[in-house]
Every structure is written in structure tokens, then in C-alpha cells.
C-alpha positions as CSV (number, residue, x, y, z in Angstrom):
1,M,-7.8,34.6,-60.4
2,V,-11.3,36.0,-60.9
3,R,-11.9,39.6,-60.2
4,L,-15.2,41.5,-60.2
5,I,-14.3,45.0,-61.2
6,E,-16.6,48.1,-61.0
7,E,-15.4,51.6,-62.0
8,D,-11.8,50.4,-62.0
9,K,-12.1,49.1,-58.5
10,T,-12.0,45.4,-57.5
11,S,-15.1,44.4,-55.5
12,V,-14.5,40.7,-55.3
13,K,-11.3,38.7,-55.9
14,M,-10.5,35.0,-55.4
15,R,-8.4,32.1,-56.7
16,V,-9.9,29.8,-59.3
17,V,-9.2,26.4,-60.9
18,V,-9.3,26.4,-64.7
19,G,-9.2,23.7,-67.4
20,K,-6.5,21.1,-67.8
21,K,-3.9,21.5,-70.6
22,K,-6.0,19.1,-72.7
23,Q,-9.3,20.7,-71.7
24,K,-8.4,24.3,-71.8
25,T,-10.7,27.0,-70.5
26,P,-11.6,29.0,-73.7
27,I,-11.1,32.7,-74.2
28,F,-14.4,34.6,-74.8
29,S,-16.8,37.2,-73.4
30,E,-20.5,36.9,-72.6
31,D,-22.9,38.5,-70.1
32,L,-23.8,36.8,-66.8
33,S,-27.4,35.7,-67.3
34,Y,-28.5,33.8,-64.1
35,I,-27.3,32.0,-60.9
36,T,-28.2,28.4,-60.3
37,L,-28.6,27.4,-56.6
38,N,-28.2,23.7,-55.8
39,P,-27.4,22.7,-59.4
40,Q,-27.6,19.3,-60.9
41,W,-24.6,18.2,-63.0
42,S,-25.6,17.3,-66.5
43,V,-22.7,15.1,-67.5
44,P,-21.5,16.1,-71.1
45,D,-21.5,13.3,-73.6
46,S,-17.7,13.4,-73.9
47,I,-17.3,12.8,-70.2
48,A,-19.9,10.1,-70.2
49,R,-18.0,8.3,-73.0
50,N,-14.6,8.6,-71.5
51,E,-15.2,8.6,-67.8
52,V,-18.6,7.6,-66.5
53,I,-19.4,4.7,-68.8
54,P,-16.0,3.0,-68.4
55,D,-16.3,3.4,-64.6
56,L,-19.8,2.1,-64.7
57,L,-18.8,-1.0,-66.6
58,K,-16.1,-1.7,-64.0
59,N,-18.4,-1.0,-61.0
60,P,-22.2,-1.7,-61.2
61,N,-22.6,0.5,-58.1
62,Y,-20.9,3.5,-59.6
63,L,-24.1,5.6,-60.2
64,T,-25.3,5.1,-56.7
65,E,-21.9,5.9,-55.2
66,S,-21.7,9.0,-57.4
67,R,-25.2,10.1,-56.6
68,M,-26.1,9.9,-60.3
69,V,-29.2,8.8,-62.2
70,M,-29.8,7.9,-65.9
71,R,-32.5,9.7,-67.9
72,K,-33.6,10.0,-71.5
73,T,-32.7,13.7,-71.4
74,Y,-31.0,16.1,-69.0
75,D,-34.5,16.7,-67.5
76,L,-34.8,14.8,-64.2
77,N,-38.4,14.3,-65.0
78,S,-37.7,12.6,-68.3
79,K,-37.9,8.8,-68.7
80,K,-35.9,6.8,-66.2
81,L,-33.3,4.4,-67.6
82,T,-31.1,1.7,-66.1
83,P,-27.6,0.6,-67.3
84,A,-29.1,-2.8,-68.3
85,S,-31.6,-1.0,-70.6
86,V,-29.0,0.4,-72.9
87,D,-25.9,-0.8,-74.8
88,L,-23.2,0.9,-72.7
89,K,-20.3,-0.7,-74.5
90,A,-21.4,1.0,-77.8
91,Y,-20.7,4.4,-76.3
92,V,-17.2,3.9,-74.7
93,G,-14.6,6.4,-75.8
94,G,-14.5,8.6,-78.8
95,K,-16.8,11.5,-79.6
96,G,-20.4,12.0,-80.6
97,Y,-24.0,12.0,-79.3
98,V,-25.0,9.6,-76.5
99,P,-28.8,8.9,-76.5
100,F,-29.1,8.7,-72.7
101,K,-27.9,11.1,-70.1
102,F,-26.2,10.9,-66.7
103,I,-27.2,13.4,-64.1
104,E,-25.6,14.0,-60.7
105,V,-28.6,15.2,-58.5
106,P,-28.4,18.3,-56.3
107,S,-26.8,17.6,-52.9
108,K,-24.2,19.0,-50.5
109,K,-21.7,16.6,-52.2
110,N,-22.5,17.5,-55.8
111,G,-19.4,18.0,-58.0
112,L,-20.6,21.5,-58.9
113,G,-21.1,22.4,-55.3
114,R,-24.0,24.5,-54.3
115,V,-24.0,27.4,-56.8
116,K,-23.0,28.1,-60.3
117,F,-22.9,31.3,-62.4
118,I,-24.2,31.0,-66.0
119,F,-23.1,33.2,-68.9
120,P,-24.5,31.2,-71.9
121,N,-21.8,30.4,-74.5
122,Q,-21.0,27.9,-77.2
123,H,-18.3,26.2,-75.0
124,S,-20.7,25.2,-72.2
125,V,-18.3,26.8,-69.7
126,Y,-19.4,28.5,-66.5
127,M,-18.2,29.4,-63.0
128,H,-19.1,27.1,-60.1
129,D,-18.5,25.9,-56.6
130,T,-16.5,22.7,-56.1
131,Q,-15.8,19.8,-53.6
132,S,-12.1,19.9,-54.4
133,K,-11.1,22.8,-52.1
134,Y,-7.6,21.6,-51.6
135,L,-6.6,22.5,-55.2
136,F,-6.8,26.2,-54.5
137,K,-3.7,25.9,-52.3
138,R,-1.6,25.0,-55.4
139,K,0.4,27.5,-57.4
140,V,-0.7,26.1,-60.8
141,R,-4.4,25.4,-60.8
142,A,-5.4,23.8,-64.1
143,Y,-7.5,20.7,-63.2
144,S,-11.0,21.2,-64.5
145,H,-12.8,20.0,-67.6
146,G,-12.8,23.6,-68.8
147,C,-15.1,25.4,-66.4
148,V,-13.9,27.9,-63.8
149,R,-14.1,26.7,-60.2
150,L,-14.4,29.3,-57.5
151,S,-12.5,29.2,-54.2
152,D,-15.1,31.3,-52.4
153,P,-18.4,30.9,-54.3
154,M,-20.4,32.2,-51.3
155,A,-18.6,35.6,-51.5
156,M,-19.4,35.8,-55.2
157,L,-23.0,34.7,-54.6
158,D,-23.4,37.3,-51.8
159,Y,-22.1,40.2,-53.8
160,V,-23.7,39.4,-57.2
161,S,-27.1,38.6,-55.6
162,K,-27.1,41.9,-53.7
163,H,-25.9,44.1,-56.5
164,Y,-27.1,42.4,-59.7
165,T,-30.4,40.6,-58.9
166,A,-33.8,41.6,-57.5
167,T,-33.8,38.7,-55.1
168,S,-33.6,39.4,-51.4
169,E,-30.9,38.0,-49.1
170,A,-33.5,36.1,-47.2
171,D,-35.0,34.6,-50.3
172,I,-31.5,33.6,-51.6
173,K,-30.8,31.8,-48.2
174,K,-34.2,30.1,-48.3
175,K,-33.6,28.8,-51.8
176,Y,-30.0,27.8,-51.0
177,D,-31.0,25.9,-47.8
178,S,-33.8,24.0,-49.7
179,L,-31.3,21.8,-51.5
180,K,-33.6,22.0,-54.5
181,T,-32.5,23.6,-57.8
182,H,-33.5,27.3,-58.1
183,Y,-32.6,30.0,-60.7
184,V,-31.9,33.6,-59.9
185,K,-32.1,36.1,-62.8
186,I,-29.4,38.7,-63.3
187,T,-31.2,42.1,-63.7
188,K,-28.2,44.4,-64.3
189,R,-25.6,43.8,-67.1
190,L,-22.4,42.1,-65.9
191,P,-20.0,41.1,-68.7
192,V,-17.8,38.1,-68.0
193,H,-14.4,38.0,-69.7
194,T,-12.1,35.0,-69.7
195,S,-8.6,36.2,-70.5
196,Y,-5.2,34.5,-70.7
197,L,-2.3,36.7,-69.5
198,T,1.2,35.4,-69.0
199,A,2.3,38.9,-67.9
200,Y,0.2,40.9,-65.6
201,V,0.5,44.1,-63.5
202,D,-1.0,43.5,-60.1
203,D,-2.7,46.0,-57.6
204,C,0.7,47.0,-56.3
205,N,2.0,47.9,-59.8
206,E,4.3,44.9,-59.9
207,V,4.8,43.0,-63.1
208,L,4.1,39.3,-62.7
209,V,5.2,36.7,-65.3
210,F,3.6,33.3,-65.6
211,N,4.3,30.1,-67.5
212,D,2.5,29.7,-70.9
213,I,0.7,26.5,-69.7
214,Y,-1.8,26.4,-72.6
215,G,0.7,27.3,-75.2
216,Y,-1.4,30.2,-76.4
217,D,1.6,32.6,-76.5
218,K,3.6,30.0,-78.4
219,T,0.8,29.6,-81.0
220,Q,0.8,33.4,-81.5
221,K,4.6,33.4,-81.6
222,L,4.7,35.8,-78.6
223,N,8.1,34.5,-77.4
224,F,10.7,37.1,-76.6
């Protein structure tokens, strides 16, 4: 779950999808810095090596079907590249820097959806919209590459833009409807904390206990 809490009261609450067991959402705290409307997805090198490049080698139309382009950097205005212009096989699997980048361009079908919330951190983790809405119906929701997917991103956008930015509702809508990437600065401090609790007291003062899916409790020897 994600909760936006102000003066001990919950203003926004919704289900989220977090990282898989092998790609855990990290535990940290940072301040929300800005909102991106109609984001591009800059594919991390690790995902490029282990998912995009293998799929591209199997299917020459993969980039077109996935609404992706190849560039020299993550800037859409940087030098255009084609699969034939690079040695794809040299970058299959493993870890390390990839000297070309894959970008999914902004669209209604973008994997990050239409909005993301950025709190700069060393893990490159953020909150964002998603196309995989069906996953929010599941009891255990650990399916992402580490980022936090929001079940109702528009509710979060509406509340945060009204209370934590200087951008009007009309301007937000105009930018959102443009299908072009826009950035909205946060003007009032809003800390974001990712926490991992296998025991939690809910709003009705009931104690809820969850499975230790990441094994963090086990690592800390918190087994009773």
C-alpha cells in the first residue's frame, strides 16, 4: 500500500505493485522532487541486456511493436541508431554499461503509463502509472523491476499537484492531454519513505501479519 499522510491523517491511500523477489524494492527515504507527465521509459542497461536485446535478436520487429527507439543516449534528440549499426550479441546477459540506449516513447500505451513521481535516489526507483492494472487485484503484488506501481495514479496526481505544486489544475490537464513529456516541480517538502513491515496496525487498530516475501526479517533474525 501507499499512503499520503498529513498531520497523522491519511489523505490518499491505494494499492501498489512492488519489486519481484529477485528485484526487491529497496528501503530508503528521499524527498519528492517533481512529477513527470507522459514519461518516456529509459530502459536500464540491465533490462536491455537481459530482456530487450534477447527479444530483439529473436524478433526484428520488436522495437516497433514495443514503441521503442534506439539512441546514443537517453535523450530522444541524441543520435539515432539501428539494431544493424551495433553489435547486439556482445551485450546479451550479464551486467555492465551498454553504449546505446533503448527508449519507449511517450504514449497512452507506455509501460510507465501517463505519470510518474520522482524522488531522486541511488536505486533509480520511483512511483508510476502502469498498463498492468489486473495485478492490483492480487493479494501478493510483487511483480515490478523494483519501482512502485500505483493502482490510482490520477488520484495521486490530483492531490499532489493541488497541494504540493504551483501548477494549476487546468495546466496539469493541458500538459497531460498533450501526450508530450512535461515536468512539474514540487514546491512544498514531501518526504517519501519506502518501508517493509510484516506486522502492521491498520486504521481500525487491527494487527495484520504478512509473509516475509523479501526475507528481510529472516536476514535480521526477526523470527519469533
